[in-house]
N, C-alpha and C positions, 0 to 999 in steps of 0.2 A: 504494499500499500504506500502510495506517495503521501507523506505527511509534512505538514507545516507546523513547526514546533518553536517553543521558546527555549533557547539554548540554556544549558546548565550554567554557563557563565553569567547569564542574566538572572536566572532563578534556579538555584541548586536544591531547593527543599521539596523534592517531589517524593511521593510515597514509594516509587519503584526505582529511584535514582536515575531515571531516564529523563530526557528533555520533555518539557510539558507540552502535550499535544494541543494544538489550536484548531487545525483543520486538516482534513485528509480526503484523498480520492482513492477509490478502490473499484475494481471490476470483478463482479461475481459471475457465475455461469449464466444467470438469466436477467441480470440487471447491473447497473452501475450505482455507486453510492458516493455521495458527498457527505462527509462528516463535519459538522459545525459545533464544536464543543463550546464555543462562546454562546451560541443560541440555547443549547441544553442547559447551561448554568445560569441563565438569566430569564425568568418568566416574562418579563416585559419585552425583551427582544424576541423571544419565541412568539409571543402574540403578534408583534409587528411583522415578523418574518411570515407567519402563516397568513396573515391578512394580505400582505404584499404578494405572496406566491399565488394565492387564489385570484388576485386581481390580474395576474398574467394570463388567466384563462386556461392554464395548464393544471393537470390533475396532480395534487400533492399526495405523495405516498411517503409519510414520515414516521420514523421511530423517535426515540428520545434524543439522539443527536445526529441521526442520519436522515438523509433525503435520498430515496431510491428512485432511479430513472430506468425506463426500459430503452430509451434511445437518447442520443445526444441532443436531438431536437427538442426533448422534454426539459432540457437544462436551461433555466433562465440565468445565463451567465452573468448579466449585469447585476441581477438581484444577489447572486452568490457573492460577487465581489463586494457589493454594498454591505452585505451581512457580515462579511469578514472584517471589512474596514470600519464597521460600526463600533467595534470593541477595541479600544487601545490596549496595548500589552499591559500596562499598569492596572487597568481596570479588570482585565482577565485574571491576572495574578490575584487581585483582591477577591474576586469571585471564588477562585480556587481555594485560597486560604480560608475564606469563610466556610466553604463547603467541607473542608477537611479539618476545621477547628485549629488552624495554625495561627499562632499569635505573632 
């Protein structure tokens, strides 16, 4: 899976000692997946994303952090970029720390 991460040099306090995942792309047998960890960790951004996705007229097939697509034509690339850019690194780290109970 292609992953976009926050490097350990920026944030070394992860539960698994690996860089903190921010977004990812994967290709499964029957579909492709875009993982948006920043959307999963923030209910307000999730609500924004779902509303914006539905406004594209494309069918949303979403899990907790993943958006599943049958074809690349189903991918609203501008919205995905906007969703990733919506959460600055410092804000994402704060969301992660809150979720994990890190002081």
